[in-house]
N, C-alpha and C positions, 0 to 999 in steps of 0.2 A: 625298789618301786616307790619308796616313800614320796618323792617329789611328784611323781605322776598321780598318786592317789590323792594328794592334796588338791590337785586341779580337777579331778574327775568326779562325775556324778555316779550314781549307783550302777547304771548300765555300763559305763566305760570301765568302772572298777572290775566288773566281771570279765570284760574283754581283755583288760590288761593281765589279769590273773590267768585267763585261758591262754593268751599268747605266751606268757612266761613258761608255762608248764607243758603245753600241748602243740604249739605251732613251731615249725622250723623258722628260725630267724637268727639274726646276728646279735652279738654282745648280750648273751644270756648271763644272768648272775651265776648260775651253776658252772658255766664255762670259765668265767673270770675267777671263780674260787680255785680252779686248778691251773690257771694260766701263769706263766712266768711273770708277766706284768699285771698287777691287779687293777688296772684302770684302762679303759678304752672308750673312744668316742664313736658315735654312730657315723659321723663323717669319715673317720679313719677306717672303719670296718667296711664301708660301702664305696670307698674311693670317691667320696663327694657326691654319690648318687643316692641320696637319702630314700628315694622311692623304691629302691631295691629292698628295703626293710618292710616287712608286713606290718610291724608295729607302727612304723611311721605313716604308712599309707592309710591304715585303718583307724588309728587313734591320735597320733601326735600331730599330724597335719591339720586335723580339724580343731585342735586346741591352739593353733597358731604357733606351734613350736618349730624350731629349726633343729640345730644340732643338739645332742645331749651327750654327756659322758657318764658312764657307770663305773663304780669302783666297789671293791670288797675290802673290808678291814680284816686282814688276815695276819695272824701271828703264828709262825711255824705252819702247821697243817690245819690249824683251827681258824674258822671264820667267826668273827664276833659281831659283824654288822655289815651293812651295805648302804649305798647312797646313789642317787641319780641327780645330776645337776643339768638343768635344761636352759637353752637360750631360745629367744623368739626367732621367727623366720627372718626378721630383718637384721639380726645380730650376725657377726662373723662367726664361723665355726671355731671350736676350741683348737688352739694351736698345739703343736708338739710340745712346746714349752709348758703350756697349761697342763697337759696330760702327764708330762714327766713330773711336774711338781705334785700333782694329785697322787701319783703312784708312790712318790717318796713319803708322803704323809700317811699313807694307808696303814703301815705297820705301827707307827706311834699311836695312831687313833685306836687301833686294835688293842694295843697294850693298855691304853687308858680305859677302854670299855671292859676289858678283862678285869682290871683292877677294881672298877666300879662294881662289877658283879661279886667279886670276892669280898669287898667291903660291905655290900648289901647283905651278903650271906652271913655276916657276923651277927645280924639282928635275929633274935629268936622268933620263930614263927610257929603258931599253933598248928598241930597236925590236922589235916582235913581228908576225908575219904574221897575216892574218885568221884568226879562229877559227870553228869550226862547232859548233853546239849543236843536237841533235835532241831535241824534246820530244814526249811522248805526249799523247793526248787527255785523260789525267787529270793533265797538267802534270808528270808524272814525267820525269826525265832518262833518255833511252834511250842517248844517246851524246854525248860531247864530246871535242874535240881538246885537246891540251896548250895550244895557243894560246888556245882558248876559256877554259880555266882561268885563264890569265893575264889576259884581258880581264874575266872575271867578278870577279877580285880587285881590279880598278880601280874597281868600282862601290861606292857607299856600302853599309855593312852594313844588312841588312834584318832587323828584329826581330819581324816578324809570326809568329804561331804556325802551325806545321805547314807552312811553306813550304820547299821544297827550293831555290828560286830567288828572286832579288829580284823584287819586284812589277813593276819595269820590264820584266823579261824575260817575265814571265807576261802582261803587257799586250800586248807585241809578239806573243807566241804566239797570244793571243786574236784579235788583228787579222789575223794570218796565216791563221787558220782561216776567218775571214769572207771574206778576199780570195781564198782558194783556191777557194771555191765548188765543192767536190768534187774539187779537184786537190791532193792532199796533197804536202807537200814544198816549198811556196812559201817562199822565204827572205825575211826582213826584216832589212836591214842595221841594225846598232846602232852608236851613236857609238863611234869609235875603230877597231874592227876585228872586231866580233862579228856573225855572221849567225845568226839563230834560224830553225829550220825545224820544222814540225810533221809528225808521222808517225802514221798510224792503225795499229791492230794488224795489219790485213791486209797492211801494207807491210813488216812486220818479217820 
């Protein structure tokens, strides 16, 4: 979702995340992670009928987008990253040759990302306790501990417009709300030591 998030305002970011996790649609990242070919275009998946995609009808068309291609950077059974490349509505769709090329470079990119993580891991980092971050229904930060500040600083920078938090945290908060099913304050452990919790206005 990175490319989409760069284009999106706060409201659209929430809709993109909701579509990815909770709405039936084509070319989901989690499906690509298990697919034989790690890249697929929206045009390819809909047989050229982009409006068959909920994501296109409700989000992409308003942005002036046409076709897009999603890919996952997978090495063996591990996924080290993902990307989405978009074209405008006036551009031609991605060709089979384009998609084939992107699929071929996915594994080398995955190996490079894995190596970068290994090299970064060579740098000693001071231990930090688990952090707590409380997010409101509007994805605003209600409260966070000093340890949470530390763990947030370990996440890659997020350049999406109008976001107070990285998209990874907003995704976790969205899932927490769904899992809570009316029980606010359900925590979702994040990698390293950050727990995200959601709180509704009535609980403040």
